[in-house]
Every structure is written in C-alpha cells, then in structure tokens.
N, C-alpha and C positions, 0 to 999 in steps of 0.2 A: 532486575537489570538483565541485559542481554546475556545469553548463556555461553557465548564464545566470542573470541576476538573477531572472527569472520562476521558473525551476526552483528556485532557493534559497527563494523565497517559498513555493512549494508544499510543499517539504520542511519548512519551519518550521511551516506549517499542519498537516501530518501529525503532526509531533512534538508540537505542542500538543494535538491531538485524541487521539492515542494514549494520553496520560496519563489520559484519562477511561475507557478500556476495561477494563483489569484492575482487579479489586476492590482488590487491595493492590499498587498500582503501585510498582516499585522503580526509581528513576532510574538507578542504575548498570547496569541490564540493558539500557538503551536505547542503541542504536547508530544514528548518523545522519550523513549527508553534510553536516554543518554544522560551523562552527568551535565548539570547546568540547565536542564529543561524540566518543566513540570512533567512528572513521569506519566507515561502511558496515556491511555484514553481517559476522558472524563467519565467514561462508563464502560462496563463490560458489554461486549456485543456478542450475543449468542454463546456465552461462556468463554470468549476469548477477549483479551485486551490487545488492541492493535499496537504495533511498535511505534507508530506515528499517527497523530490525529490532528486535523486542522478544520476549523469550521468558522465561517463568518456569515454575514447575511446573504452573500452571493455564491459561496463556494463551500463544498464539503470535500475533504480529502482524507482517505484512510490509507495508511501506508503499512506494508508488511514486508519484513525481511525474511527470505527463505534460503536456508542452507541447501546444499545439493541433495541431501537425503530427506528433505522436508517438502518435496514438491509433489510427487506422485503418491499421495496417500489420502485416506478418508478424512483425516483431520484437516488437511489443506482444502479439500473440496468443501467441507462443512464451513470452514472459516470464510472461504470465498462467497458461498451462498449467504452466510450471515452478514458479511460486509456489503454485499449487493442489496440485500433487504434493508439494511440500516441506511445506506446511501439514498435509497428511494424514499425514505421518510422525510428527506429534506427537499424543500422547494428551492433548489439552487443548482448550480453546475455541480455535477457529481464526478468524482475522480477516485480511482483506486490505483495506488502506486505499489508495484511489487519490485523487489530487488533481489538478485541472486548473483552467483559467481559467473564469470565469463564462460565457464565450462557448462553450466546448467542453463544459461540464458536462452538458447534456442528451444530447449525443452519446455521451459516456462512460457515463453512467448507462444509456442505452438499450442500449448494447453489452453491459454487464454483465447487465442483466435478460434479454436474449435468450440470452446464454451460459448463465446459470443455468437457464433453461427448457429450452433445447436439450439440455443435458448433465445435467439433473436434479441440480444441485448443491444439496444441502440441508445439508451438514455444514460449510459455511464461510459466515461473514457477510462480505459485501462492504460497505464503507463508501465512498461516493462523496462527495467534498468539492469545493467550489470555493474560490477563493482569498480569499473573504470570509467568509460565514457559513453558506452553504447546505451541508447535510449530509443524506444519506439512506442508510439501511441497507437493502440489497436482498439 
C-alpha cells in the first residue's frame, strides 16, 4: 500500500486522470495501489512496481506518485528509465503519468522536460500532475 497519506492522494489523482487518456477506457484493466483496485502493476518493472498501470490494445499508461523528497535521486532516475524502456515494448500509445505536490510540481516538470530534450524522447507522452488541478503534457 502507499507509504503515506500524501502518496495515496497522488495515486488517486493519477487514477482519476488516467481515465481520460485512452479513447475507450476499460476500468477492469486499471491496476492501482489503492483500496478497491487490483493492486500495483501486473509485473515488476526493473525492480519497481508502478503505483498505477493501465494497458489495453491501443494504450499503455504507467503512473508514479512522487513525494517532494523522492524526485531528485538515483532511484527516481532508474525508475523513469525502466518505465520508458517498458513503455517502448508496447506497440501502442505510450504514456507516463507522474504526480507530486503543488510545491514540487515545477521541479518535476523541469526534470522531465530536460530528460526528454537530452535523450530526444519523442515516442512517449509524459503527463505531470500536481495534487490539485495542474496538469501538463510534456
């Protein structure tokens, strides 16, 4: 289960948001680290279990909640690389959704923008959310 109340709020925000991505969203295909959902990902991805996972024949979405202290560290960098590699194994629309606090939102968004530029990532849409209403696709 999520390790803190903040983390759970971020996971819930991702779950609500993910339902808007696939054209024909199927609730039963959504796994999340929240009560009432199939828990976690159907598989471990590079040693990590995503907080939210959705896959249908047209779309793959990997969701990860990040608390303020869990953004600028080697674990986050490895997770992101693993999730990118996993998304690329699907012949579908690829999405990675990240949620953090309103305080850390700009830092997370900037990190993703820089990573996309540095690594020329054009085949995956990154969605950065805060715990209220802010959302940006980068």
